[in-house]
Structures are given as structure tokens and as C-alpha cells.
Phi, psi and omega in degrees: 000135182289136179255149181230154173242150180284134186247111187230166177217134183253129177232116178045058175070007175253129183262115181262128180276118182266318180157202180239138180240136182291137178298143181096347177267137182302127180290155176258125181266117179259095184247009181229145179303325181297324181290317179294324178294323177296320178295320180295318181291337181283351178228195178249134177267111181252126180267095181260108180071018173101355178239139185287137176230130178281123175249119184296160177296162176308145183282090186297328182299313181292325180294321180291320183289319182225071184298321180295317180297318180294322178296318179297317179297317178299317179298316179295322179295318178291324175301321181297310184282337177280302188279314184295309179295328176291328182277349182295334179295321176290322178298321177298315180301317179293319184295318185278003176296319182231358174245128181306145189298317181292324176293320178302310181294320182295313179296315180303309186283334175297310181291316180296317180295322178295320178296315181293320180293320178297320177297313179294323180297318179295335177275001177103005180285130178229105184290145177263172180298317180296324179290325175295320179296318176297321177297325177294319180297313179288326178299323177296314184283311185291314193252314179293304179281314185293292183284331177298314178295320181296313180297320179295317185294329184286003167287337187236345185240141177297152183295324179294316178297320179299317180296321179295319180288326175296332179294351177283000183307315178302330177294313179296319180299318180297314182293316180295318177298322177293318180295328180269004177074018182273339181202164178255161180254117179280174179295319178298317180295320178297320176296321177297319178299315179299317179294322178295319178298319177298317179299316179295320179297318178297320184290319184268342184300320180289345182270345182296322179274353179277188181298144188301322183298327180293317180292320177297324177297319177297320177296324178295323177294319177296323175297321177299314179296319179295317181296317179296320179297320177298321177296320179296318182290323183277340186302327178297340181270357182258149181272081182268160178295152174279338178289126185297318179294315178297323180297326179275322186294316185296308177298326180296313179293316180297316178296323178297317178299317179296320179297318180291323176296315179297322178296321178293317181295321182282354177088013182294324180296317183292329185263007180270127176250099187297332179292338182265002178292126183284159177297324180295320178293318179297317178293324177298316179295316178298321178296319180297320182290306189284308186270311184295321186261323187262303185296309183294321179293321177299317177296323180297312179295320180297318179295322180299337180272355187232336180228162180302139180302328179296329176287321177297323183292352178294349177297337180293337175275324185283323186302313179297322180296315178298317181296318180295315181293319179293320177299323179288316185285319191254337183241004177070023178288141184290133175246085185266172176297323179299317179294320180295316179295317179297322179297314179298318181295314183291315179293323175296324178297319179298317180300314181296318181296316180293322176294320178297322178293320178295324177296317179295323180291322180288331179283333180285153177240092184292152176291160183302332184270358179266149182231124179288145180214176179243125180288120185256016183266060177279143179283135176229127179291000000 
């Protein structure tokens, strides 16, 4: 079996991950800033959780040799992040029908996190104490507050509505980043924020006069979006692993532990009757573990290595649409004019905000040592 060594370069106390080099091949010594910049320009700099990771260009050799095969793989990978992540909202609704929500989220992320950590460990990843602490901080925001609130809310809120409200994450990220002085709000972004607020108001307005639990559920989904957004904004300040799998595994495991502890404190373990768990709930939980967390995430990482990150990020537009349509087709969720108008407003807001951010980035003139990146920490149910 061929062995590889990790190939890294350190610049002013920052360790940049370049890639893996096969043992027995003469190493390349990068001792000049021009050389490291050339290496960076030869690939894509992706900012995952606030730290730069070099993602190589698409593998042109394989594409040339088997263009049809590569096209099929790309298509299947996009189907995974579009359809699978879009369908996880319906799977959550089915799972929490007979399995308590915190237990559902805790079991799901425990198994998924263990699989991802084992995968990263086999690749040579060894987490440090500081990385575990960073994982605990993000696990609290991403999974205990973020996914815990979402799983609880879907007892009372339709999966399509939940997906639409989760799509407000770019709005929260923009406002939080502005409040922390990390970015400015352009006119396009401000227009997007206003349109997004109108969309949320349209979506939630009809629930105010409905039963109280439904409206509280919508507020819980908004709390989930806010918590995830806070994690995205704070992650650059945390000492997270450079390994993409390790970066995901640590917060997932830490958040899963917190979810299971919260489930124990709230009495979910004592009140759970496993014999009464329906087949649909069991299948929903299994789907979330295998497809939602492992298969789709693997496709996501694979796509980041082959196509521009901005193209991969289009799943944030597709997921709410998929969730609304599946909820209507398979769960009998109402697809009213109000939901359709709110969907257009919220998705339009995301488009305006992202265009406004790109406008601000093109107007800025970064220093030579700064590297532009794409934040890949999108929330996925």
C-alpha cells in the first residue's frame, strides 16, 4: 500500500495545509514567500471554519481520461447535497414522531461523529486539547442549540417551513459579523436583509393566530439558525483542526455528548418506550445518520476538491425548495400562496446578500499575506 506524508508550510505561526506527498518522492522545500504564494495560486484557498485549507484544482487527468465517468460522479455528488440535505428536514420530522427530539439528535450525531473521527484518525489526524475545547464551543452552538432546537421544533412545525427559516442563516451571519466589526453591510446586502425580514414576517404572521405551540416552534427554528450563525462567526477565533474531517468530527461528537446529557436531564431517557418506536421513526433516524451526515458530507468534501466552492454553496438555495416540495408531496404539508411568497422573499434575500458580500470583497484590496476564502460552514439539517 502506498504511504503518504502530510505536506505543510508554516507562515508567522499559521500552519497552512498544502496536501499529501507520496513517500520516496523528493520533497519540495518552500523557503521563499514567492514559492508559497505560487503554491497557493495553484490551488483554491477555502476558508473552512476560519482557517485556510488548500484545495487542489480539479483532477484534469481523470476528467480527460474518463470524462463521462467524472460527469456522472459530479452529478451524483450534487444530487447528494441538494436532495439528501434537503430531505433531512422531513426525516427529522419522521424521527421525532416517536423518538424524543434531543435523543434523536444525540444518537444521530454520536454515530456520525464517531464515523468521521475514525475516518480522520486513519488518515493521521490527532486532536489536541485546544482543538477539543474549540470543538466543545462549536458543539454547543451548532448542535446543542442549533440542531437541538431544530429537532424539538419539528414536533410542531412542518419540515418545509423549518427549512425556509433555517435559510435565514446568511442574514444572521451578516448582522452578527457587522456587530462584531468583521464586515460592512453594502446596499445590496441591506436590501436583502429587508426582503428577508419581510419573508420571515409573512411566514410567521399566519402562525401568530394559530395554536401557540406552532408559533413557539417557529421561534425555536429561528433560534437554531441564530445559534448556527453565531458558531460560523466565532469559529475563526477558535483553534480548530486544519483537517476537514477532524474539524467536523470534534464539534459533532462534543455536541452529541451535550445533547445526550440534556436528554437525560430533561427526562427523555426515562420516558422513552423503545418498543413503541415506529418503523418510520427508526428509518428516519437511520437515514439521518447514514445519508444526511456521512454520505452527503463526503460528497460535499469531494465536490470542494473539484469545483469552485461558490458552486458547491448553491445547495443553500436548493435545500429549502426540496424540503418544501417533499413536505407537500410526502407529508401532506400545506403549500399555500403565503408559503410560496415567503419562499421567494427569503431565497431572494439570500441572493442579494451574497451578491452584496461579493461586491464588498471585490472593492476591498487585501494585503499580500491575506487570502480570500469561502466560508463552507453552512448549516445542514
